[in-house]
mmCIF file of the N, C-alpha and C atoms, coordinates in Angstrom:
data_MODEL
# 
_entry.id   MODEL 
# 
loop_
_atom_site.group_PDB 
_atom_site.id 
_atom_site.type_symbol 
_atom_site.label_atom_id 
_atom_site.label_alt_id 
_atom_site.label_comp_id 
_atom_site.label_asym_id 
_atom_site.label_entity_id 
_atom_site.label_seq_id 
_atom_site.pdbx_PDB_ins_code 
_atom_site.Cartn_x 
_atom_site.Cartn_y 
_atom_site.Cartn_z 
_atom_site.occupancy 
_atom_site.B_iso_or_equiv 
_atom_site.pdbx_formal_charge 
_atom_site.auth_seq_id 
_atom_site.auth_comp_id 
_atom_site.auth_asym_id 
_atom_site.auth_atom_id 
_atom_site.pdbx_PDB_model_num 
ATOM 1   N N  . MET A 1 1  ? 117.592 111.993 118.853 1.00 0.00 ? 1  MET A N  1 
ATOM 2   C CA . MET A 1 1  ? 116.318 111.691 118.369 1.00 0.00 ? 1  MET A CA 1 
ATOM 3   C C  . MET A 1 1  ? 116.661 110.481 117.518 1.00 0.00 ? 1  MET A C  1 
ATOM 4   N N  . THR A 1 2  ? 115.505 109.431 117.818 1.00 0.00 ? 2  THR A N  1 
ATOM 5   C CA . THR A 1 2  ? 115.960 108.158 117.309 1.00 0.00 ? 2  THR A CA 1 
ATOM 6   C C  . THR A 1 2  ? 114.963 108.348 115.732 1.00 0.00 ? 2  THR A C  1 
ATOM 7   N N  . THR A 1 3  ? 115.319 107.138 114.923 1.00 0.00 ? 3  THR A N  1 
ATOM 8   C CA . THR A 1 3  ? 114.998 107.035 113.573 1.00 0.00 ? 3  THR A CA 1 
ATOM 9   C C  . THR A 1 3  ? 113.701 106.542 113.939 1.00 0.00 ? 3  THR A C  1 
ATOM 10  N N  . PRO A 1 4  ? 112.337 106.810 113.153 1.00 0.00 ? 4  PRO A N  1 
ATOM 11  C CA . PRO A 1 4  ? 111.350 106.045 113.455 1.00 0.00 ? 4  PRO A CA 1 
ATOM 12  C C  . PRO A 1 4  ? 111.277 104.433 112.579 1.00 0.00 ? 4  PRO A C  1 
ATOM 13  N N  . THR A 1 5  ? 111.030 103.329 113.355 1.00 0.00 ? 5  THR A N  1 
ATOM 14  C CA . THR A 1 5  ? 110.627 102.173 112.615 1.00 0.00 ? 5  THR A CA 1 
ATOM 15  C C  . THR A 1 5  ? 109.773 101.944 111.258 1.00 0.00 ? 5  THR A C  1 
ATOM 16  N N  . THR A 1 6  ? 110.593 101.263 110.360 1.00 0.00 ? 6  THR A N  1 
ATOM 17  C CA . THR A 1 6  ? 109.552 101.355 109.271 1.00 0.00 ? 6  THR A CA 1 
ATOM 18  C C  . THR A 1 6  ? 109.454 99.504  109.118 1.00 0.00 ? 6  THR A C  1 
ATOM 19  N N  . TYR A 1 7  ? 108.375 99.686  108.210 1.00 0.00 ? 7  TYR A N  1 
ATOM 20  C CA . TYR A 1 7  ? 107.954 98.160  107.920 1.00 0.00 ? 7  TYR A CA 1 
ATOM 21  C C  . TYR A 1 7  ? 107.651 98.163  106.213 1.00 0.00 ? 7  TYR A C  1 
ATOM 22  N N  . PRO A 1 8  ? 107.786 97.212  105.382 1.00 0.00 ? 8  PRO A N  1 
ATOM 23  C CA . PRO A 1 8  ? 107.461 97.134  104.062 1.00 0.00 ? 8  PRO A CA 1 
ATOM 24  C C  . PRO A 1 8  ? 105.850 97.139  103.885 1.00 0.00 ? 8  PRO A C  1 
ATOM 25  N N  . CYS A 1 9  ? 105.400 98.053  103.021 1.00 0.00 ? 9  CYS A N  1 
ATOM 26  C CA . CYS A 1 9  ? 104.095 98.166  102.511 1.00 0.00 ? 9  CYS A CA 1 
ATOM 27  C C  . CYS A 1 9  ? 103.440 97.022  102.269 1.00 0.00 ? 9  CYS A C  1 
ATOM 28  N N  . PRO A 1 10 ? 102.454 95.971  102.279 1.00 0.00 ? 10 PRO A N  1 
ATOM 29  C CA . PRO A 1 10 ? 101.993 94.890  101.974 1.00 0.00 ? 10 PRO A CA 1 
ATOM 30  C C  . PRO A 1 10 ? 102.041 94.970  100.860 1.00 0.00 ? 10 PRO A C  1 
ATOM 31  N N  . GLN A 1 11 ? 101.718 95.986  100.017 1.00 0.00 ? 11 GLN A N  1 
ATOM 32  C CA . GLN A 1 11 ? 101.109 95.946  98.385  1.00 0.00 ? 11 GLN A CA 1 
ATOM 33  C C  . GLN A 1 11 ? 102.512 96.100  97.814  1.00 0.00 ? 11 GLN A C  1 
ATOM 34  N N  . CYS A 1 12 ? 103.346 97.126  97.842  1.00 0.00 ? 12 CYS A N  1 
ATOM 35  C CA . CYS A 1 12 ? 104.404 97.245  97.139  1.00 0.00 ? 12 CYS A CA 1 
ATOM 36  C C  . CYS A 1 12 ? 105.992 97.235  97.549  1.00 0.00 ? 12 CYS A C  1 
ATOM 37  N N  . GLN A 1 13 ? 105.927 97.026  98.928  1.00 0.00 ? 13 GLN A N  1 
ATOM 38  C CA . GLN A 1 13 ? 107.146 96.591  99.606  1.00 0.00 ? 13 GLN A CA 1 
ATOM 39  C C  . GLN A 1 13 ? 107.932 97.787  99.969  1.00 0.00 ? 13 GLN A C  1 
ATOM 40  N N  . LYS A 1 14 ? 107.399 99.113  99.829  1.00 0.00 ? 14 LYS A N  1 
ATOM 41  C CA . LYS A 1 14 ? 108.279 100.143 99.778  1.00 0.00 ? 14 LYS A CA 1 
ATOM 42  C C  . LYS A 1 14 ? 108.265 100.335 101.643 1.00 0.00 ? 14 LYS A C  1 
ATOM 43  N N  . PRO A 1 15 ? 109.416 100.905 102.289 1.00 0.00 ? 15 PRO A N  1 
ATOM 44  C CA . PRO A 1 15 ? 109.445 100.998 103.371 1.00 0.00 ? 15 PRO A CA 1 
ATOM 45  C C  . PRO A 1 15 ? 108.513 102.043 103.880 1.00 0.00 ? 15 PRO A C  1 
ATOM 46  N N  . THR A 1 16 ? 107.832 101.995 105.025 1.00 0.00 ? 16 THR A N  1 
ATOM 47  C CA . THR A 1 16 ? 106.830 102.983 105.238 1.00 0.00 ? 16 THR A CA 1 
ATOM 48  C C  . THR A 1 16 ? 106.901 103.145 107.085 1.00 0.00 ? 16 THR A C  1 
ATOM 49  N N  . SER A 1 17 ? 106.529 104.336 107.462 1.00 0.00 ? 17 SER A N  1 
ATOM 50  C CA . SER A 1 17 ? 106.206 104.429 108.824 1.00 0.00 ? 17 SER A CA 1 
ATOM 51  C C  . SER A 1 17 ? 105.257 103.899 109.284 1.00 0.00 ? 17 SER A C  1 
ATOM 52  N N  . TRP A 1 18 ? 105.000 103.229 110.653 1.00 0.00 ? 18 TRP A N  1 
ATOM 53  C CA . TRP A 1 18 ? 103.728 103.181 111.379 1.00 0.00 ? 18 TRP A CA 1 
ATOM 54  C C  . TRP A 1 18 ? 103.191 104.195 111.963 1.00 0.00 ? 18 TRP A C  1 
ATOM 55  N N  . SER A 1 19 ? 104.027 104.982 112.440 1.00 0.00 ? 19 SER A N  1 
ATOM 56  C CA . SER A 1 19 ? 103.319 106.080 113.380 1.00 0.00 ? 19 SER A CA 1 
ATOM 57  C C  . SER A 1 19 ? 103.131 107.366 112.223 1.00 0.00 ? 19 SER A C  1 
ATOM 58  N N  . ASP A 1 20 ? 102.154 108.514 112.521 1.00 0.00 ? 20 ASP A N  1 
ATOM 59  C CA . ASP A 1 20 ? 101.440 109.295 111.697 1.00 0.00 ? 20 ASP A CA 1 
ATOM 60  C C  . ASP A 1 20 ? 101.372 108.919 110.445 1.00 0.00 ? 20 ASP A C  1 
ATOM 61  N N  . ASN A 1 21 ? 100.723 107.498 110.386 1.00 0.00 ? 21 ASN A N  1 
ATOM 62  C CA . ASN A 1 21 ? 100.386 107.418 108.957 1.00 0.00 ? 21 ASN A CA 1 
ATOM 63  C C  . ASN A 1 21 ? 99.085  106.724 109.300 1.00 0.00 ? 21 ASN A C  1 
ATOM 64  N N  . PRO A 1 22 ? 98.165  107.617 108.159 1.00 0.00 ? 22 PRO A N  1 
ATOM 65  C CA . PRO A 1 22 ? 96.832  107.557 108.141 1.00 0.00 ? 22 PRO A CA 1 
ATOM 66  C C  . PRO A 1 22 ? 96.362  105.993 107.158 1.00 0.00 ? 22 PRO A C  1 
ATOM 67  N N  . ASN A 1 23 ? 97.338  105.732 106.485 1.00 0.00 ? 23 ASN A N  1 
ATOM 68  C CA . ASN A 1 23 ? 97.225  104.533 105.702 1.00 0.00 ? 23 ASN A CA 1 
ATOM 69  C C  . ASN A 1 23 ? 97.890  103.202 106.207 1.00 0.00 ? 23 ASN A C  1 
ATOM 70  N N  . ARG A 1 24 ? 98.074  103.342 107.286 1.00 0.00 ? 24 ARG A N  1 
ATOM 71  C CA . ARG A 1 24 ? 98.956  102.374 107.728 1.00 0.00 ? 24 ARG A CA 1 
ATOM 72  C C  . ARG A 1 24 ? 98.013  101.119 107.577 1.00 0.00 ? 24 ARG A C  1 
ATOM 73  N N  . PRO A 1 25 ? 98.598  99.622  107.449 1.00 0.00 ? 25 PRO A N  1 
ATOM 74  C CA . PRO A 1 25 ? 99.992  99.628  107.164 1.00 0.00 ? 25 PRO A CA 1 
ATOM 75  C C  . PRO A 1 25 ? 100.757 99.780  105.867 1.00 0.00 ? 25 PRO A C  1 
ATOM 76  N N  . PHE A 1 26 ? 99.787  100.350 104.592 1.00 0.00 ? 26 PHE A N  1 
ATOM 77  C CA . PHE A 1 26 ? 99.942  100.479 103.556 1.00 0.00 ? 26 PHE A CA 1 
ATOM 78  C C  . PHE A 1 26 ? 101.125 102.049 103.460 1.00 0.00 ? 26 PHE A C  1 
ATOM 79  N N  . CYS A 1 27 ? 101.687 102.239 102.346 1.00 0.00 ? 27 CYS A N  1 
ATOM 80  C CA . CYS A 1 27 ? 102.594 103.564 102.329 1.00 0.00 ? 27 CYS A CA 1 
ATOM 81  C C  . CYS A 1 27 ? 101.650 104.581 102.032 1.00 0.00 ? 27 CYS A C  1 
ATOM 82  N N  . SER A 1 28 ? 100.662 104.062 101.206 1.00 0.00 ? 28 SER A N  1 
ATOM 83  C CA . SER A 1 28 ? 99.676  105.300 100.470 1.00 0.00 ? 28 SER A CA 1 
ATOM 84  C C  . SER A 1 28 ? 98.415  105.019 100.299 1.00 0.00 ? 28 SER A C  1 
ATOM 85  N N  . GLU A 1 29 ? 97.634  105.919 99.654  1.00 0.00 ? 29 GLU A N  1 
ATOM 86  C CA . GLU A 1 29 ? 95.980  105.777 99.897  1.00 0.00 ? 29 GLU A CA 1 
ATOM 87  C C  . GLU A 1 29 ? 95.949  104.909 98.639  1.00 0.00 ? 29 GLU A C  1 
ATOM 88  N N  . ARG A 1 30 ? 96.939  104.938 97.712  1.00 0.00 ? 30 ARG A N  1 
ATOM 89  C CA . ARG A 1 30 ? 96.742  103.910 96.334  1.00 0.00 ? 30 ARG A CA 1 
ATOM 90  C C  . ARG A 1 30 ? 97.039  102.657 96.436  1.00 0.00 ? 30 ARG A C  1 
ATOM 91  N N  . CYS A 1 31 ? 97.841  102.077 97.600  1.00 0.00 ? 31 CYS A N  1 
ATOM 92  C CA . CYS A 1 31 ? 98.198  100.796 97.879  1.00 0.00 ? 31 CYS A CA 1 
ATOM 93  C C  . CYS A 1 31 ? 97.004  100.286 98.712  1.00 0.00 ? 31 CYS A C  1 
ATOM 94  N N  . LYS A 1 32 ? 96.477  100.989 99.393  1.00 0.00 ? 32 LYS A N  1 
ATOM 95  C CA . LYS A 1 32 ? 95.328  100.823 100.380 1.00 0.00 ? 32 LYS A CA 1 
ATOM 96  C C  . LYS A 1 32 ? 94.242  100.299 99.591  1.00 0.00 ? 32 LYS A C  1 
ATOM 97  N N  . LEU A 1 33 ? 93.768  101.228 98.440  1.00 0.00 ? 33 LEU A N  1 
ATOM 98  C CA . LEU A 1 33 ? 92.528  100.881 97.489  1.00 0.00 ? 33 LEU A CA 1 
ATOM 99  C C  . LEU A 1 33 ? 92.692  99.827  96.617  1.00 0.00 ? 33 LEU A C  1 
ATOM 100 N N  . ILE A 1 34 ? 94.306  99.487  96.226  1.00 0.00 ? 34 ILE A N  1 
ATOM 101 C CA . ILE A 1 34 ? 94.580  98.404  95.297  1.00 0.00 ? 34 ILE A CA 1 
ATOM 102 C C  . ILE A 1 34 ? 94.382  97.057  96.507  1.00 0.00 ? 34 ILE A C  1 
ATOM 103 N N  . ASP A 1 35 ? 94.711  97.001  97.526  1.00 0.00 ? 35 ASP A N  1 
ATOM 104 C CA . ASP A 1 35 ? 94.130  95.954  98.435  1.00 0.00 ? 35 ASP A CA 1 
ATOM 105 C C  . ASP A 1 35 ? 93.123  95.756  98.677  1.00 0.00 ? 35 ASP A C  1 
ATOM 106 N N  . LEU A 1 36 ? 92.265  96.920  98.750  1.00 0.00 ? 36 LEU A N  1 
ATOM 107 C CA . LEU A 1 36 ? 90.855  96.477  98.617  1.00 0.00 ? 36 LEU A CA 1 
ATOM 108 C C  . LEU A 1 36 ? 90.055  96.392  98.004  1.00 0.00 ? 36 LEU A C  1 
ATOM 109 N N  . GLY A 1 37 ? 90.466  96.661  96.513  1.00 0.00 ? 37 GLY A N  1 
ATOM 110 C CA . GLY A 1 37 ? 90.007  95.867  95.247  1.00 0.00 ? 37 GLY A CA 1 
ATOM 111 C C  . GLY A 1 37 ? 90.259  94.507  94.926  1.00 0.00 ? 37 GLY A C  1 
ATOM 112 N N  . ALA A 1 38 ? 91.660  94.115  95.785  1.00 0.00 ? 38 ALA A N  1 
ATOM 113 C CA . ALA A 1 38 ? 91.840  92.812  95.269  1.00 0.00 ? 38 ALA A CA 1 
ATOM 114 C C  . ALA A 1 38 ? 90.912  91.805  96.324  1.00 0.00 ? 38 ALA A C  1 
ATOM 115 N N  . TRP A 1 39 ? 90.483  92.147  97.401  1.00 0.00 ? 39 TRP A N  1 
ATOM 116 C CA . TRP A 1 39 ? 89.890  91.736  98.233  1.00 0.00 ? 39 TRP A CA 1 
ATOM 117 C C  . TRP A 1 39 ? 88.208  91.706  97.776  1.00 0.00 ? 39 TRP A C  1 
ATOM 118 N N  . ALA A 1 40 ? 87.566  92.812  97.289  1.00 0.00 ? 40 ALA A N  1 
ATOM 119 C CA . ALA A 1 40 ? 86.208  92.761  96.411  1.00 0.00 ? 40 ALA A CA 1 
ATOM 120 C C  . ALA A 1 40 ? 86.613  91.801  95.532  1.00 0.00 ? 40 ALA A C  1 
ATOM 121 N N  . ASP A 1 41 ? 87.325  91.908  94.389  1.00 0.00 ? 41 ASP A N  1 
ATOM 122 C CA . ASP A 1 41 ? 87.577  91.141  93.399  1.00 0.00 ? 41 ASP A CA 1 
ATOM 123 C C  . ASP A 1 41 ? 87.660  89.766  93.945  1.00 0.00 ? 41 ASP A C  1 
ATOM 124 N N  . GLU A 1 42 ? 87.758  89.161  94.925  1.00 0.00 ? 42 GLU A N  1 
ATOM 125 C CA . GLU A 1 42 ? 88.020  88.115  95.657  1.00 0.00 ? 42 GLU A CA 1 
ATOM 126 C C  . GLU A 1 42 ? 89.106  87.202  94.822  1.00 0.00 ? 42 GLU A C  1 
ATOM 127 N N  . SER A 1 43 ? 90.423  88.245  94.663  1.00 0.00 ? 43 SER A N  1 
ATOM 128 C CA . SER A 1 43 ? 91.481  87.416  94.683  1.00 0.00 ? 43 SER A CA 1 
ATOM 129 C C  . SER A 1 43 ? 92.080  86.991  95.683  1.00 0.00 ? 43 SER A C  1 
ATOM 130 N N  . TYR A 1 44 ? 92.046  87.218  96.860  1.00 0.00 ? 44 TYR A N  1 
ATOM 131 C CA . TYR A 1 44 ? 92.696  86.612  97.972  1.00 0.00 ? 44 TYR A CA 1 
ATOM 132 C C  . TYR A 1 44 ? 91.855  85.154  98.173  1.00 0.00 ? 44 TYR A C  1 
ATOM 133 N N  . ARG A 1 45 ? 92.592  84.086  98.053  1.00 0.00 ? 45 ARG A N  1 
ATOM 134 C CA . ARG A 1 45 ? 91.580  82.890  98.318  1.00 0.00 ? 45 ARG A CA 1 
ATOM 135 C C  . ARG A 1 45 ? 92.327  82.161  99.169  1.00 0.00 ? 45 ARG A C  1 
ATOM 136 N N  . VAL A 1 46 ? 91.984  81.161  100.197 1.00 0.00 ? 46 VAL A N  1 
ATOM 137 C CA . VAL A 1 46 ? 92.570  79.818  100.676 1.00 0.00 ? 46 VAL A CA 1 
ATOM 138 C C  . VAL A 1 46 ? 92.105  78.598  99.783  1.00 0.00 ? 46 VAL A C  1 
ATOM 139 N N  . ALA A 1 47 ? 93.386  78.120  99.685  1.00 0.00 ? 47 ALA A N  1 
ATOM 140 C CA . ALA A 1 47 ? 93.484  76.898  99.205  1.00 0.00 ? 47 ALA A CA 1 
ATOM 141 C C  . ALA A 1 47 ? 92.844  75.426  99.753  1.00 0.00 ? 47 ALA A C  1 
ATOM 142 N N  . THR A 1 48 ? 91.732  74.824  99.098  1.00 0.00 ? 48 THR A N  1 
ATOM 143 C CA . THR A 1 48 ? 91.467  73.798  99.751  1.00 0.00 ? 48 THR A CA 1 
ATOM 144 C C  . THR A 1 48 ? 91.381  72.691  98.840  1.00 0.00 ? 48 THR A C  1 
ATOM 145 N N  . ASP A 1 49 ? 91.238  71.502  99.497  1.00 0.00 ? 49 ASP A N  1 
ATOM 146 C CA . ASP A 1 49 ? 91.130  70.569  98.524  1.00 0.00 ? 49 ASP A CA 1 
ATOM 147 C C  . ASP A 1 49 ? 89.719  69.856  97.964  1.00 0.00 ? 49 ASP A C  1 
ATOM 148 N N  . ASP A 1 50 ? 88.761  70.327  98.810  1.00 0.00 ? 50 ASP A N  1 
ATOM 149 C CA . ASP A 1 50 ? 87.288  70.119  98.651  1.00 0.00 ? 50 ASP A CA 1 
ATOM 150 C C  . ASP A 1 50 ? 86.360  71.784  98.697  1.00 0.00 ? 50 ASP A C  1 
ATOM 151 N N  . THR A 1 51 ? 85.208  71.434  98.281  1.00 0.00 ? 51 THR A N  1 
ATOM 152 C CA . THR A 1 51 ? 84.247  72.498  98.411  1.00 0.00 ? 51 THR A CA 1 
ATOM 153 C C  . THR A 1 51 ? 83.706  72.384  99.948  1.00 0.00 ? 51 THR A C  1 
ATOM 154 N N  . PRO A 1 52 ? 83.196  73.678  100.713 1.00 0.00 ? 52 PRO A N  1 
ATOM 155 C CA . PRO A 1 52 ? 82.713  73.759  101.877 1.00 0.00 ? 52 PRO A CA 1 
ATOM 156 C C  . PRO A 1 52 ? 81.075  72.590  101.762 1.00 0.00 ? 52 PRO A C  1 
ATOM 157 N N  . PHE A 1 53 ? 81.186  72.109  102.841 1.00 0.00 ? 53 PHE A N  1 
ATOM 158 C CA . PHE A 1 53 ? 79.997  71.423  102.927 1.00 0.00 ? 53 PHE A CA 1 
ATOM 159 C C  . PHE A 1 53 ? 80.106  70.182  102.229 1.00 0.00 ? 53 PHE A C  1 
ATOM 160 N N  . SER A 1 54 ? 81.094  69.804  101.442 1.00 0.00 ? 54 SER A N  1 
ATOM 161 C CA . SER A 1 54 ? 80.910  68.547  100.550 1.00 0.00 ? 54 SER A CA 1 
ATOM 162 C C  . SER A 1 54 ? 80.362  67.355  100.850 1.00 0.00 ? 54 SER A C  1 
ATOM 163 N N  . ASP A 1 55 ? 80.510  67.116  102.206 1.00 0.00 ? 55 ASP A N  1 
ATOM 164 C CA . ASP A 1 55 ? 80.186  65.766  102.807 1.00 0.00 ? 55 ASP A CA 1 
ATOM 165 C C  . ASP A 1 55 ? 78.735  65.846  103.144 1.00 0.00 ? 55 ASP A C  1 
ATOM 166 N N  . GLU A 1 56 ? 78.138  66.970  102.793 1.00 0.00 ? 56 GLU A N  1 
ATOM 167 C CA . GLU A 1 56 ? 76.478  66.860  103.046 1.00 0.00 ? 56 GLU A CA 1 
ATOM 168 C C  . GLU A 1 56 ? 75.826  66.946  101.481 1.00 0.00 ? 56 GLU A C  1 
ATOM 169 N N  . LEU A 1 57 ? 76.658  66.752  100.353 1.00 0.00 ? 57 LEU A N  1 
ATOM 170 C CA . LEU A 1 57 ? 75.832  66.948  99.340  1.00 0.00 ? 57 LEU A CA 1 
ATOM 171 C C  . LEU A 1 57 ? 75.523  65.433  98.478  1.00 0.00 ? 57 LEU A C  1 
ATOM 172 N N  . PRO A 1 58 ? 74.752  65.396  98.182  1.00 0.00 ? 58 PRO A N  1 
ATOM 173 C CA . PRO A 1 58 ? 74.369  64.047  97.786  1.00 0.00 ? 58 PRO A CA 1 
ATOM 174 C C  . PRO A 1 58 ? 75.184  63.424  96.672  1.00 0.00 ? 58 PRO A C  1 
ATOM 175 N N  . LYS A 1 59 ? 75.602  62.110  96.707  1.00 0.00 ? 59 LYS A N  1 
ATOM 176 C CA . LYS A 1 59 ? 76.628  61.715  96.184  1.00 0.00 ? 59 LYS A CA 1 
ATOM 177 C C  . LYS A 1 59 ? 76.231  60.949  94.348  1.00 0.00 ? 59 LYS A C  1 
ATOM 178 N N  . ALA A 1 60 ? 76.476  61.333  93.364  1.00 0.00 ? 60 ALA A N  1 
ATOM 179 C CA . ALA A 1 60 ? 76.032  61.383  92.223  1.00 0.00 ? 60 ALA A CA 1 
ATOM 180 C C  . ALA A 1 60 ? 76.259  59.708  92.011  1.00 0.00 ? 60 ALA A C  1 
# 
């Protein structure tokens, strides 16, 4: 019997199995909800040099 492949949980880095895991890629419901909360709180952001559509704004 082969050992199931494990991957690190994106939230806590704990090794977790992909197969038979209803919370994948997370290790638990807790890590899944922490990640969802970070998205809802807008904690995940993409860095930019300027605001979107800044070239369409009138110059002051």
